DRENRO-913588 format. One line per field, with one value per residue (C-alpha): x, y, z; residue number from 1. Coordinates in nm, 2 decimals. Each point is the difference from the previous one (the first is absolute). Example, Ala and Ser with C-alpha at 12.3 -4.5 7.8 and 13.67 -1.06 7.14 Angstrom:
2
xx = c(1.23_0.14) $
yy = c(-0.45_0.34) $
zz = c(0.78_-0.07) $
i = c(1_2) $
***
This chain:
631
xx = c(0.50_0.08_0.36_-0.14_-0.23_0.28_0.24_-0.27_-0.09_0.36_0.04_-0.32_0.09_0.32_-0.22_-0.32_0.00_-0.37_-0.10_0.20_-0.17_-0.35_0.06_0.16_-0.29_-0.28_-0.17_-0.29_-0.05_0.26_-0.01_0.14_0.27_0.02_0.25_-0.09_0.10_0.35_0.04_-0.03_-0.25_-0.35_-0.31_-0.38_-0.18_-0.37_-0.01_0.23_0.34_0.25_0.28_0.02_-0.08_0.27_0.29_-0.03_0.35_-0.07_-0.33_0.19_0.26_-0.28_-0.15_0.34_0.07_-0.33_0.10_0.35_-0.11_-0.16_0.34_-0.09_0.25_-0.21_-0.24_-0.27_-0.16_-0.34_0.06_0.33_-0.15_0.28_0.24_0.03_-0.08_0.23_0.28_-0.05_0.02_0.32_0.15_-0.08_0.18_-0.28_0.17_-0.29_-0.29_-0.25_-0.26_-0.32_-0.16_-0.36_-0.05_0.18_-0.14_0.18_0.31_0.07_-0.10_0.25_0.28_-0.05_0.06_0.19_0.36_-0.01_0.28_0.23_-0.28_-0.10_0.35_-0.09_-0.38_-0.17_-0.29_-0.30_-0.33_-0.11_-0.14_0.07_0.37_0.01_-0.15_0.24_0.29_-0.16_0.01_0.37_0.06_0.15_-0.27_0.22_-0.01_-0.25_-0.21_-0.22_-0.26_-0.07_-0.23_-0.07_-0.36_-0.04_0.08_-0.24_-0.27_0.06_0.04_-0.19_-0.06_0.34_0.16_-0.20_0.10_0.36_0.01_-0.18_0.23_0.32_-0.12_-0.09_0.33_0.22_-0.20_0.03_0.38_0.01_-0.22_0.21_0.31_-0.19_-0.11_0.36_0.11_-0.26_0.02_0.35_0.15_-0.32_0.01_0.36_-0.08_-0.30_0.21_0.25_-0.28_-0.18_0.30_-0.09_-0.36_0.09_0.19_-0.34_-0.17_0.04_0.08_-0.29_0.22_-0.12_-0.34_0.15_-0.22_-0.20_-0.33_0.06_-0.31_-0.21_-0.19_0.14_-0.21_0.17_-0.22_0.08_-0.19_-0.14_-0.36_-0.14_0.08_-0.34_-0.16_0.13_0.18_-0.30_0.07_0.34_-0.16_-0.12_0.35_0.17_0.18_-0.02_0.24_0.29_-0.11_0.28_-0.09_0.17_0.02_-0.25_-0.26_0.02_-0.26_-0.24_0.02_-0.08_-0.32_-0.11_0.09_0.32_0.33_0.28_0.26_0.28_0.03_0.29_0.16_0.32_-0.07_0.29_-0.23_-0.19_-0.37_-0.15_-0.34_-0.02_-0.03_-0.29_0.20_-0.23_-0.04_-0.02_0.36_0.10_-0.16_0.20_0.36_0.22_0.23_0.23_0.26_0.34_-0.01_-0.35_-0.04_0.12_-0.34_-0.14_0.24_-0.13_-0.37_-0.15_-0.12_-0.01_0.33_0.24_0.20_0.25_0.10_0.31_0.01_0.24_0.05_0.14_0.38_-0.03_-0.26_0.19_0.31_-0.16_-0.29_0.22_0.06_-0.38_-0.04_-0.14_0.10_-0.34_-0.06_-0.35_-0.06_-0.16_-0.13_-0.04_-0.33_-0.08_-0.24_0.26_0.23_-0.28_-0.04_0.36_-0.02_-0.32_0.18_0.29_-0.24_-0.12_-0.35_-0.23_-0.22_0.10_-0.31_0.00_-0.28_-0.01_0.29_-0.17_0.31_-0.22_-0.25_-0.34_-0.31_0.11_0.26_0.35_-0.05_-0.29_-0.20_0.06_0.37_0.19_-0.18_-0.31_-0.11_0.14_-0.07_0.16_-0.01_0.14_0.08_0.05_0.08_0.29_0.09_-0.01_-0.18_-0.06_-0.07_-0.14_-0.04_-0.07_0.27_-0.06_0.31_-0.03_-0.21_-0.03_-0.07_0.31_0.03_0.21_0.02_0.15_0.06_-0.28_0.11_-0.20_0.01_-0.22_-0.31_-0.18_-0.23_0.28_-0.06_0.26_-0.05_0.15_0.31_0.31_0.37_0.04_-0.29_0.13_0.34_-0.16_-0.21_0.30_0.18_-0.29_-0.01_0.37_0.00_-0.29_0.16_0.31_-0.20_-0.22_0.31_0.14_-0.33_-0.07_-0.32_-0.33_-0.06_-0.36_-0.11_-0.33_0.01_-0.35_0.10_0.31_0.29_0.04_0.33_0.14_0.10_-0.25_-0.34_-0.28_-0.29_-0.25_0.09_-0.31_0.10_0.35_-0.12_-0.24_0.27_0.31_-0.07_-0.15_0.26_0.04_0.35_0.17_0.21_0.11_0.14_0.18_0.16_0.09_0.18_0.19_0.11_0.11_0.26_0.14_0.38_0.10_0.17_0.38_0.02_0.38_0.05_-0.23_0.18_0.34_-0.14_-0.12_0.34_0.17_-0.24_0.08_0.37_-0.05_-0.23_0.27_0.26_-0.25_-0.05_0.37_0.03_-0.30_0.15_0.33_-0.20_-0.16_0.34_0.12_-0.31_0.08_0.35_-0.16_-0.25_0.29_0.17_-0.27_-0.18_-0.32_0.07_0.39_0.21_0.37_0.25_-0.02_-0.38_0.04_0.24_-0.26_-0.27_0.22_0.04_-0.38_-0.05_0.23_-0.17_-0.34_0.13_0.11_-0.33_-0.20_0.22_-0.06_-0.37_0.00_-0.02_-0.30_-0.19_-0.32_0.15_-0.07_-0.37_0.01_0.16_-0.27_-0.12_0.36_0.07_-0.32_0.07_0.34_-0.14_-0.26_0.26_0.22_-0.30_-0.09_0.36_-0.01_-0.23_0.24_0.22_0.30_0.04_0.12_0.26_-0.06_-0.37_0.09_0.25_-0.27_-0.25_0.27_0.11_-0.36_-0.03_0.31_-0.09_-0.31_0.21_0.22_-0.30_-0.19_0.31_0.06_-0.36_-0.04_0.33_-0.15_-0.34_0.17_0.21_-0.30_-0.20_0.29_0.01_-0.37_0.03_0.27_-0.21_0.24_-0.13_0.28_0.28_0.04_0.36_0.16_0.30_-0.22_-0.17_0.34_0.11) $
yy = c(-0.02_-0.34_0.11_0.30_-0.23_-0.24_0.27_0.13_-0.34_-0.09_0.31_-0.06_-0.37_0.10_0.14_-0.19_-0.32_-0.07_0.35_-0.05_-0.34_0.14_0.27_-0.24_-0.25_0.26_-0.06_0.25_0.32_0.27_0.37_0.14_0.26_0.29_0.29_0.35_0.30_0.00_-0.37_-0.12_-0.28_0.03_-0.22_0.00_-0.23_0.00_0.30_0.21_0.13_-0.08_0.23_0.33_-0.02_0.26_-0.03_-0.28_0.07_0.37_-0.10_-0.24_0.26_0.23_-0.28_-0.09_0.36_0.00_-0.32_0.10_0.33_-0.21_-0.16_-0.36_-0.28_-0.25_0.06_-0.27_0.01_-0.14_-0.09_-0.03_0.09_0.05_0.08_0.38_0.11_-0.26_0.10_0.37_-0.07_-0.19_0.27_0.26_-0.19_-0.20_-0.32_-0.21_-0.06_-0.28_-0.06_-0.21_-0.07_-0.12_-0.11_-0.29_0.12_0.33_-0.16_-0.25_0.25_0.25_-0.25_-0.13_0.34_0.21_-0.09_0.07_-0.25_0.28_0.16_-0.34_-0.03_0.28_0.00_-0.28_-0.13_-0.19_-0.14_-0.17_0.25_-0.24_-0.02_0.38_0.06_-0.25_0.21_0.32_-0.15_-0.05_0.37_0.17_0.18_0.31_0.03_0.23_-0.17_0.15_-0.17_0.13_-0.09_0.18_0.10_-0.27_-0.27_0.15_0.01_-0.36_-0.16_0.20_-0.27_-0.14_0.34_0.05_-0.35_0.07_0.32_-0.15_-0.30_0.20_0.25_-0.29_-0.17_0.31_0.13_-0.35_0.02_0.33_-0.12_-0.31_0.22_0.20_-0.33_-0.11_0.33_-0.03_-0.38_-0.15_0.09_-0.11_-0.34_-0.06_0.09_-0.23_-0.29_0.03_0.02_-0.30_-0.24_-0.14_-0.07_-0.14_-0.29_-0.15_0.07_-0.25_0.16_-0.02_-0.23_-0.30_0.04_-0.05_-0.24_-0.11_0.11_-0.14_0.03_0.14_0.33_0.30_0.31_0.33_0.27_0.36_0.28_0.18_0.14_-0.28_-0.26_0.07_-0.14_-0.36_-0.04_-0.19_-0.28_-0.07_-0.15_-0.30_-0.08_-0.02_-0.34_-0.03_0.29_0.18_0.35_0.25_0.36_0.33_0.14_0.27_-0.26_-0.20_0.18_0.05_-0.38_-0.07_0.21_-0.26_-0.29_-0.08_-0.07_-0.01_-0.28_0.26_0.37_0.17_0.32_0.19_0.36_0.19_0.14_-0.19_-0.08_-0.11_0.13_-0.27_-0.28_-0.12_-0.14_-0.29_-0.35_0.11_0.11_-0.33_-0.19_0.17_0.03_0.30_0.01_0.29_0.18_0.00_0.38_0.03_0.19_-0.20_0.04_-0.22_-0.28_0.03_-0.06_-0.31_-0.22_-0.37_0.01_0.24_-0.04_0.24_0.09_0.19_0.29_-0.02_0.38_0.01_-0.07_-0.14_-0.24_-0.14_-0.03_-0.17_-0.21_-0.31_0.02_0.00_-0.30_0.19_0.03_0.13_0.37_0.08_0.24_0.25_0.28_0.25_-0.14_-0.29_-0.14_0.01_-0.19_-0.23_-0.10_-0.11_-0.18_-0.18_-0.11_-0.12_-0.19_-0.19_0.15_-0.03_0.17_0.32_0.22_0.37_0.19_0.36_0.10_0.31_0.22_0.31_0.22_-0.13_0.22_0.18_-0.23_-0.13_-0.32_-0.24_0.09_-0.19_0.08_0.29_0.27_0.11_0.23_0.16_0.28_-0.01_0.30_-0.03_0.32_-0.11_0.35_0.04_-0.37_-0.03_-0.22_0.11_-0.24_0.06_-0.29_-0.10_-0.25_-0.22_0.13_0.37_0.26_0.23_-0.07_-0.08_0.20_-0.08_0.08_-0.19_0.06_-0.17_-0.28_-0.23_-0.36_-0.24_-0.12_-0.34_0.15_0.15_0.36_0.19_-0.02_0.25_-0.11_0.13_-0.07_-0.30_-0.19_0.08_-0.14_-0.32_-0.02_0.03_-0.26_-0.25_0.04_-0.05_-0.30_-0.16_0.04_-0.18_-0.27_-0.08_-0.04_-0.25_-0.19_0.09_-0.07_0.15_0.33_0.13_0.35_-0.04_0.37_0.11_0.36_0.21_-0.04_-0.25_-0.19_-0.12_-0.37_-0.10_-0.17_0.22_-0.19_0.03_-0.17_-0.21_-0.14_-0.06_-0.19_-0.21_-0.09_-0.05_-0.03_-0.34_-0.21_0.01_0.00_0.10_0.31_-0.06_-0.35_0.12_0.29_-0.21_-0.25_0.28_0.17_-0.34_-0.03_0.35_0.04_0.20_0.34_0.02_0.26_-0.04_0.07_0.30_0.13_-0.03_0.18_0.29_0.03_0.01_0.28_0.18_-0.01_0.13_0.28_0.12_0.01_0.19_0.26_0.06_0.04_0.23_0.22_0.01_0.12_0.27_0.13_0.01_0.19_0.26_0.05_0.05_0.25_0.22_-0.01_0.10_0.32_-0.01_-0.25_0.03_-0.27_0.03_-0.28_-0.12_-0.03_-0.20_-0.24_-0.04_-0.08_-0.28_-0.13_0.02_-0.21_-0.27_0.00_-0.03_-0.31_-0.14_0.08_-0.18_-0.31_0.00_0.03_-0.34_-0.16_0.21_0.10_0.07_0.32_0.17_-0.07_0.21_0.28_0.02_0.34_0.15_-0.16_0.15_0.34_0.00_-0.12_0.27_0.26_-0.12_-0.01_0.36_0.11_-0.11_0.29_0.26_0.19_-0.06_-0.27_0.14_-0.23_0.12_-0.10_-0.34_-0.06_0.09_-0.25_-0.27_0.06_-0.02_-0.34_-0.15_0.14_-0.22_-0.30_0.04_0.04_-0.31_-0.22_0.08_-0.06_-0.33_-0.14_0.01_-0.14_-0.29_-0.07_-0.01_-0.22_-0.25_0.00_-0.07_-0.29_-0.16_0.05_0.25_0.34_0.25_-0.26_-0.15_-0.02_0.26_0.02_0.15_0.24_0.14_0.07) $
zz = c(-4.34_0.14_0.06_0.20_0.21_0.06_0.13_0.23_0.13_0.06_0.22_0.19_0.05_0.18_0.29_-0.05_-0.21_0.07_-0.13_-0.32_-0.05_0.05_-0.26_-0.24_0.03_-0.04_-0.34_0.03_-0.19_0.08_-0.05_-0.32_0.03_-0.24_-0.04_0.13_-0.21_0.15_-0.08_0.37_0.06_0.13_0.00_0.05_0.25_0.05_-0.24_0.21_-0.12_0.27_-0.10_-0.18_-0.37_-0.07_0.25_0.27_0.13_0.07_0.17_0.22_0.09_0.13_0.20_0.14_0.10_0.20_0.18_0.08_0.15_0.28_0.08_0.02_0.08_-0.19_-0.29_-0.04_-0.34_-0.08_-0.36_-0.19_-0.35_-0.25_0.28_-0.08_0.36_0.16_-0.24_0.08_0.37_-0.03_-0.22_0.26_0.28_0.16_0.12_0.11_-0.25_0.04_-0.27_0.02_-0.33_0.04_-0.36_-0.16_-0.34_0.05_0.14_-0.27_-0.28_0.13_0.05_-0.35_-0.17_0.26_0.10_0.37_0.08_0.13_0.21_0.15_0.15_0.24_0.02_0.21_-0.20_0.14_-0.15_0.33_0.26_0.29_-0.09_-0.06_0.35_0.15_-0.15_0.14_0.35_-0.04_-0.05_0.31_0.19_0.01_-0.38_-0.17_-0.26_-0.27_-0.21_-0.34_-0.29_-0.32_-0.09_-0.27_0.25_0.25_-0.26_-0.12_0.34_0.25_0.26_-0.04_0.07_0.32_0.11_-0.09_0.20_0.30_0.02_-0.04_0.26_0.23_-0.05_0.06_0.30_0.15_-0.04_0.17_0.28_0.04_0.05_0.26_0.17_0.01_0.15_0.27_0.06_-0.06_0.33_0.18_-0.18_0.11_0.36_-0.01_-0.13_0.28_0.26_-0.15_0.01_0.34_-0.10_-0.34_0.16_0.09_-0.34_-0.28_-0.34_-0.24_-0.21_0.22_-0.17_-0.35_-0.20_0.31_-0.17_-0.34_-0.22_0.29_-0.05_0.18_0.05_0.05_0.16_-0.04_0.18_-0.30_0.01_-0.21_0.27_0.15_-0.31_0.04_0.33_0.14_-0.25_0.16_0.30_-0.20_-0.14_0.34_0.00_-0.38_-0.08_0.17_0.09_0.01_0.09_0.00_0.35_-0.10_-0.10_0.33_0.20_-0.29_-0.07_0.37_-0.04_-0.26_0.23_-0.19_0.19_-0.26_0.02_-0.05_0.04_-0.19_0.12_-0.06_0.12_0.16_0.27_0.27_-0.07_0.33_-0.10_-0.27_0.25_0.23_0.29_0.04_-0.12_-0.36_0.01_0.14_-0.29_-0.27_-0.11_-0.09_-0.30_0.07_-0.19_0.18_0.02_0.14_0.32_0.31_0.15_-0.27_0.10_0.35_-0.08_0.15_-0.29_-0.08_-0.19_-0.18_-0.31_-0.15_-0.36_-0.12_-0.24_-0.29_0.00_0.36_0.02_0.36_-0.12_-0.30_0.21_0.30_-0.15_-0.02_0.38_0.05_-0.22_-0.30_-0.36_-0.13_-0.05_-0.11_-0.28_0.24_-0.23_0.28_0.14_0.22_-0.26_-0.27_0.23_0.09_-0.37_-0.03_0.33_-0.11_-0.32_0.22_0.22_-0.31_0.00_-0.30_-0.09_0.19_0.04_0.08_0.18_0.12_-0.23_-0.14_-0.04_-0.04_0.20_0.08_0.00_0.31_0.16_-0.04_0.20_0.08_0.32_0.32_0.04_0.15_-0.20_0.18_-0.28_-0.31_-0.23_-0.35_-0.23_-0.35_-0.19_-0.37_-0.12_0.25_-0.01_0.38_0.24_0.36_0.28_0.35_0.23_0.36_0.10_0.31_0.19_-0.09_0.19_-0.31_-0.36_-0.21_-0.32_-0.31_-0.37_-0.29_-0.36_-0.19_-0.23_-0.23_-0.08_-0.21_0.17_-0.03_-0.26_-0.20_0.12_0.21_0.38_0.25_0.18_0.18_-0.02_0.23_-0.15_-0.35_0.11_0.11_-0.32_-0.22_0.21_-0.03_-0.38_-0.04_0.24_-0.18_-0.34_0.13_0.19_-0.30_-0.22_0.25_0.00_0.37_0.19_-0.11_0.17_0.03_0.08_0.18_0.12_-0.11_-0.07_-0.05_-0.24_-0.28_0.04_-0.32_0.01_0.27_-0.08_0.12_0.15_0.28_0.33_-0.01_-0.34_0.13_0.30_-0.20_-0.26_0.21_0.37_0.10_0.19_0.38_0.15_0.33_-0.01_0.36_-0.09_-0.30_0.18_0.30_-0.23_-0.17_0.33_0.15_-0.28_0.05_0.02_0.31_-0.07_0.02_0.28_0.03_-0.37_0.03_0.30_-0.18_-0.30_0.22_0.17_-0.34_-0.10_0.33_-0.08_-0.36_0.12_0.24_-0.28_-0.22_0.27_0.03_-0.38_-0.01_0.27_-0.20_-0.31_0.21_0.12_-0.36_-0.10_0.26_-0.15_-0.34_0.14_0.14_-0.34_-0.23_-0.10_-0.20_-0.28_0.02_0.18_0.10_-0.08_0.37_-0.04_-0.32_0.19_0.28_-0.26_-0.12_0.35_0.04_-0.31_0.13_0.34_-0.17_-0.18_0.33_0.16_-0.28_0.04_0.38_-0.06_-0.18_0.35_0.10_-0.31_0.20_0.12_-0.33_0.05_0.33_-0.20_-0.27_0.12_-0.01_-0.34_-0.15_0.15_-0.16_-0.33_0.00_0.07_-0.28_-0.24_0.08_-0.04_-0.36_-0.08_0.15_-0.24_0.23_0.25_0.33_0.16_0.35_-0.02_-0.14_0.28_0.26_-0.15_-0.02_0.36_0.12_-0.16_0.15_0.34_-0.03_-0.11_0.31_0.23_-0.14_0.00_0.37_0.09_-0.18_0.11_0.35_-0.12_-0.17_0.31_0.23_-0.24_-0.01_0.38_0.03_-0.24_0.21_0.31_0.16_-0.08_-0.05_0.06_-0.35_-0.10_0.25_-0.23_-0.27_0.24_0.09_-0.35) $
i = c(1_2_3_4_5_6_7_8_9_10_11_12_13_14_15_16_17_18_19_20_21_22_23_24_25_26_27_28_29_30_31_32_33_34_35_36_37_38_39_40_41_42_43_44_45_46_47_48_49_50_51_52_53_54_55_56_57_58_59_60_61_62_63_64_65_66_67_68_69_70_71_72_73_74_75_76_77_78_79_80_81_82_83_84_85_86_87_88_89_90_91_92_93_94_95_96_97_98_99_100_101_102_103_104_105_106_107_108_109_110_111_112_113_114_115_116_117_118_119_120_121_122_123_124_125_126_127_128_129_130_131_132_133_134_135_136_137_138_139_140_141_142_143_144_145_146_147_148_149_150_151_152_153_154_155_156_157_158_159_160_161_162_163_164_165_166_167_168_169_170_171_172_173_174_175_176_177_178_179_180_181_182_183_184_185_186_187_188_189_190_191_192_193_194_195_196_197_198_199_200_201_202_203_204_205_206_207_208_209_210_211_212_213_214_215_216_217_218_219_220_221_222_223_224_225_226_227_228_229_230_231_232_233_234_235_236_237_238_239_240_241_242_243_244_245_246_247_248_249_250_251_252_253_254_255_256_257_258_259_260_261_262_263_264_265_266_267_268_269_270_271_272_273_274_275_276_277_278_279_280_281_282_283_284_285_286_287_288_289_290_291_292_293_294_295_296_297_298_299_300_301_302_303_304_305_306_307_308_309_310_311_312_313_314_315_316_317_318_319_320_321_322_323_324_325_326_327_328_329_330_331_332_333_334_335_336_337_338_339_340_341_342_343_344_345_346_347_348_349_350_351_352_353_354_355_356_357_358_359_360_361_362_363_364_365_366_367_368_369_370_371_372_373_374_375_376_377_378_379_380_381_382_383_384_385_386_387_388_389_390_391_392_393_394_395_396_397_398_399_400_401_402_403_404_405_406_407_408_409_410_411_412_413_414_415_416_417_418_419_420_421_422_423_424_425_426_427_428_429_430_431_432_433_434_435_436_437_438_439_440_441_442_443_444_445_446_447_448_449_450_451_452_453_454_455_456_457_458_459_460_461_462_463_464_465_466_467_468_469_470_471_472_473_474_475_476_477_478_479_480_481_482_483_484_485_486_487_488_489_490_491_492_493_494_495_496_497_498_499_500_501_502_503_504_505_506_507_508_509_510_511_512_513_514_515_516_517_518_519_520_521_522_523_524_525_526_527_528_529_530_531_532_533_534_535_536_537_538_539_540_541_542_543_544_545_546_547_548_549_550_551_552_553_554_555_556_557_558_559_560_561_562_563_564_565_566_567_568_569_570_571_572_573_574_575_576_577_578_579_580_581_582_583_584_585_586_587_588_589_590_591_592_593_594_595_596_597_598_599_600_601_602_603_604_605_606_607_608_609_610_611_612_613_614_615_616_617_618_619_620_621_622_623_624_625_626_627_628_629_630_631) $
***
């Protein structure tokens, strides 16, 4: 039996050494395996028989048939058991099988008696739900996933199964929504960046604040409904802690007499209704994402700082010219970005308030902001939440509905949430796991309601203030000292980079147009799914042109971000064509042609945008490098 365990652990260790060591080091009582009538192995756990007493393999084949009929791209098993079902799925052509085993007693017992070394070469095995969910988030949002658990596992681990399904569902919905967000936002973000270039020259990168608040408490205020429970306490800590607020929490904090030291915002749309246009604005500072709406950079406040996003190609290419080499782990929310920025600033402890990440009794946000009134209706049976709200800038009530999702609350019971909050929650827990491993600063969650965030210490704000906030310091002096040492941006280097991008985009457009001409030749030479010799030669030329285009794109990688919608449209088409009995070449050519038309259009457009931006940087709008303009 030791030889069997050794073979299994060696195979597991090739993918996950830590898992192999946990199994090897477990010395508790394990399940005892016994042969079924056919000789295949089964076992009992908590009095339940986990596989057929007669023919486990036949039972697994029936289960696999049911699963395969639903045409999943990935099968996610809650429970490996003796591996019968995983093996049946692989035998029937399922290529992607992930198994989460909730019981180390079952896992080691099985691996001691059942030789699964061959199966473990193709099945991904997990015993840590956080790592499993992290893997689920890596699955392409276009893939179909199916969760499956046998009845014995459901009976033995009822709460764990529900948690498993909720977390997988949350993770995959989040991935799909993120793709939709990219489709709707990428081009806008690129446009905003180019429009913001002029304003960013006068905004220090947030890097200048690195380490300036070492060991000083930083409070991050979100706008969750619970903020009304403790926001009044923040007034007494002004001057003893840095207060950093999400843009949505600014006005609510003002209603409690609290002017934050920093407001963080990164929205792609303008938010004029979030400001007061009085002395309050002039007493606070903005920390803005480089792709925030240009209107945000135009607000009159005490100071503005800018941070750069690691997922934007323009930002990673140009940050050095702005004097920045720091890319916050943004997480999709301004409060997630605020956490990483607070760590960069040297803060400690870092204290969250108003970070509910779930629905309140009848509200999504704390009163006092832009929502005049709200009406929240949760339909548990249909799994939908409906929202009606009066927004300050709208004449009529806004209506929306969302798929209901559930996350763990402060008391351990599930609380109702929706996709974006679930995304932030997952990010916080992943970030905290990494931060705590590195020995980072203490992070306290003083949000008195809402979600439980693994890795943070959960306390009341009053206790946090009494324990950690007692020393007076000047935020103004520390910020002024940091800004005085700022390195000025390299506008000449930035202008040259933009001109190089312009040249590359012009070449890309020419190549894309050549591809379109070749596609037209192919179209005239095909019928249905049959292509002539001339068409096949044209396809070869298209392939060479595509290689050329991808090489040219290396000078302007941001262009692919503007083409997210076209790329997803083509990917969706190709995915749907897999289900057709016979691929129709004409349809594929039409879809491909549509994509390259978009490439040509975007390259032409952004060649001009880059040219004009370079001209503005040089102080001669539209006259930067006439030689390039004529190319």
